[in-house]
Each structure stands twice: as structure tokens, then as C-alpha cells.
C-alpha positions, -999 to +999 in steps of 0.1 A: +595+946+132+588+909+118+587+893+151+565+919+165+538+912+137+541+876+143+537+883+179+506+905+174+492+878+149+494+848+173+477+869+202+450+878+178+442+842+168+443+830+203+419+857+214+395+852+186+396+813+193+388+818+230+358+841+220+344+814+196+349+789+226+330+812+249+300+817+223+296+782+218+293+773+252+268+800+258+246+783+233+242+752+252+226+749+285+242+725+306+231+706+337+224+726+367+252+731+394+250+728+430+253+767+433+228+774+406+189+777+405+170+747+417+156+720+394+121+726+385+113+697+361+130+662+349+126+658+310+109+622+307+110+620+268+118+646+241+113+633+204+112+650+171+122+687+166+126+704+202+143+732+215+151+745+249+157+782+254+173+795+284+178+835+287+201+844+255+212+806+252+196+776+237+202+738+228+184+715+205+172+691+209+158+691+244+179+666+261+170+643+292+203+651+310+195+687+312+170+697+340+144+725+334+144+754+355+124+787+361+122+808+332+131+780+308+113+779+273+105+750+255+095+750+217+085+721+196+085+715+158+055+701+139+070+666+148+081+675+184+069+663+217+083+669+253+073+654+285+082+668+318+078+655+355+079+685+380+093+680+415+058+682+431+047+652+408+029+671+382+033+659+346+032+682+315+031+669+278+039+696+255+023+687+220+039+696+185+038+732+174+040+746+209+058+773+226+058+767+266+077+785+294+078+778+328+073+815+343+083+809+380+085+775+399+091+765+434+084+735+455+101+733+490+091+736+527+088+776+524+073+780+492+051+766+464+047+779+432+039+770+395+032+796+371+034+786+334+026+803+301+015+786+268+023+813+240+009+786+215+001+751+207-012+723+228-001+708+263-016+680+284-012+681+323-020+662+354-016+684+385+009+675+413+010+688+450+012+726+440-022+741+442-036+718+468-027+739+497-034+771+479-051+772+445-036+808+439-001+786+437-009+773+403-017+791+370-014+787+333-015+820+311-024+819+274-029+850+250-066+845+255-072+834+291-055+826+325-063+790+337-064+779+374-065+745+387-088+729+413-069+694+414-075+680+377-062+666+346-069+686+314-059+697+281-053+731+267-051+741+230-044+776+218-044+787+181-021+816+176-039+825+147-066+852+149-084+856+112-063+837+089-063+801+106-055+771+087-088+749+076-103+732+105-086+754+130-108+780+151-089+808+165-086+811+205-086+786+234-101+751+237-100+735+274-110+699+279-112+687+316-109+651+322-108+651+362-112+678+387-120+713+376-104+743+361-111+780+362-108+799+332-107+837+334-103+863+303-108+900+309-144+896+303-152+874+330-145+837+343-161+802+345-155+769+361-153+738+338-160+705+356-150+669+343-163+659+309-168+692+298-153+716+270-148+751+269-140+771+237-133+810+239-124+831+211-103+861+225-095+876+257-126+902+253-152+872+251-167+861+282-159+824+286-190+800+284-193+765+285-202+742+254-238+729+257-239+693+274-257+666+251-292+657+264-294+620+282-300+592+257-320+563+263-311+525+251-336+498+241-336+485+278-349+518+287-315+527+308-302+563+306-269+565+293-264+603+289-256+609+327-237+577+331-230+551+303-223+516+303-187+519+310-194+542+340-183+575+325-199+609+328-218+624+300-197+633+272-166+625+291-136+604+281-133+567+281-103+548+294-079+539+266-044+525+256-013+545+270-006+576+247+024+580+223+042+602+249+041+574+278+012+593+297-019+571+300-045+587+281-084+584+278-096+599+245-117+629+249-153+629+236-163+666+236-198+675+246-201+702+217-199+675+189-164+691+178-132+671+182-113+681+213-077+695+208-046+678+221-061+646+233-064+639+270-045+628+299-052+598+321-049+592+357-017+584+374 
């Protein structure tokens, strides 16, 4: 009887140890295997508080040796940033306080698709090859609107709050286009946003409208600087500046409606 009890206890402890080990491994997504899903992006930089969520598994912080795949979700804390390079050459920089998801991604000879979701927070993007052949191959969903690209560089900021927003934060979506064009569509309508312009839309039921562009100014020499200034930039557009903190060359954006732009701007590669 004593021997049987000891054997039963040993078997129980072994089973418990195996279960704990399996649970621990399920919480940490590892590198993609040769038989697993194709990699969508490489992590170029991860800093601060970050988390990668893959199905029921998660790991923190986001690591450079774990490639990003379709379905993966990246969350950043108030000090967190993650910079991704996708296989089509696109760059996406996820800013602090954000929740970003790769809905579906494929880039090969037979398929091209880049579908993303920004649940909250800010991101900066430089488009790659996806979307050049067919514009419908690339889209970014937010709770307020869906954004399509026309070959571009742009920033997106979405405040998750509705009414009780922090001081200085407006609810809804802000899109700033650095180069190219983007199409922004809500349930009420859609509009194209050209380079150097800013769009703000409060909710999904609001018709998106471009912010009013500033009137051209006249210098002492009589030259008009509103349409094209001394540095050769477009009205209200961003000027060239130093590299950003996340390694992507950036040009600080100057919004057209007199309010600060959200999330910064991505520079040309």
C-alpha cells in the first residue's frame, strides 16, 4: 500500500511538471519554423514596454529574433516603440500607447496583400511594393475609418477615448500625409488626402473633410511662400529634419490647420 501511494505521488508530480512546462512554452512565441506560416516582417527595433500577442500566446518584450506573422498583435506601453520592416520593403513604426495588428499579409509571386488594424495609438508608415499593382491589396482599419494608400508616406493617430479624453487629446482619427496620397473612408463618406495635408474625423458616422489649407504668404521680396517656400516644400508640408528616435529618417510635419500633428512624420527612404 505504501509503495502504491509513493508511485501514485511520483506520477502525479511528473504529470504536473510536464503540464507546467507545456504552459510555459505556449506563452512564448518562438521563431517561425520551416513548416510554419510565412514571415511577414522583421523587428528592426524594440524598446520600452512592448508585447507580442500570437493567438493565445504572448511574449514580452517584442524580440528581434521572433519574426512577425499574419494575425500577430503588437502592444506598446507609454514608453514602448516597435519598428518593423515587411518583406515587400514597407516600414511601420508603432508608437507608444498603441495596439497594432497584422490582419493578413502575403507577398509572393501569386499573392500580394497587406491588411492591418490600428485599434488605438499612433503609427508611422512608408509603403512598400504591396498596393502598387492593385490599390485594394493594402488597407489599414481603425475604429473610425479605413485607410487605403496610393503610394505614400503618412502618419495615423487614433484616440481610443470618445468623450472623456485627456487634456489636449481630441477623440477620433488624425491622418497626416507626407508624400503621395491616402484615401480615408468612414461609414458616411470618403476623401483623398494629398501630400502636405491633414485630415481629422471624430467618429465613423462623420463625413471626412480635409483641414483648410493656409493662404499663401508674401515675403518682403514679394515672393509667394505659401505654395512653395524657401526650402522648396509644399504649403503646410513637412521640412527635412534629422533622423527620428526610431531610426527612420523623419521630417517634422507642420499641419495645415494650425494644430500639432500626431505621431510625427516618416521621411523618404
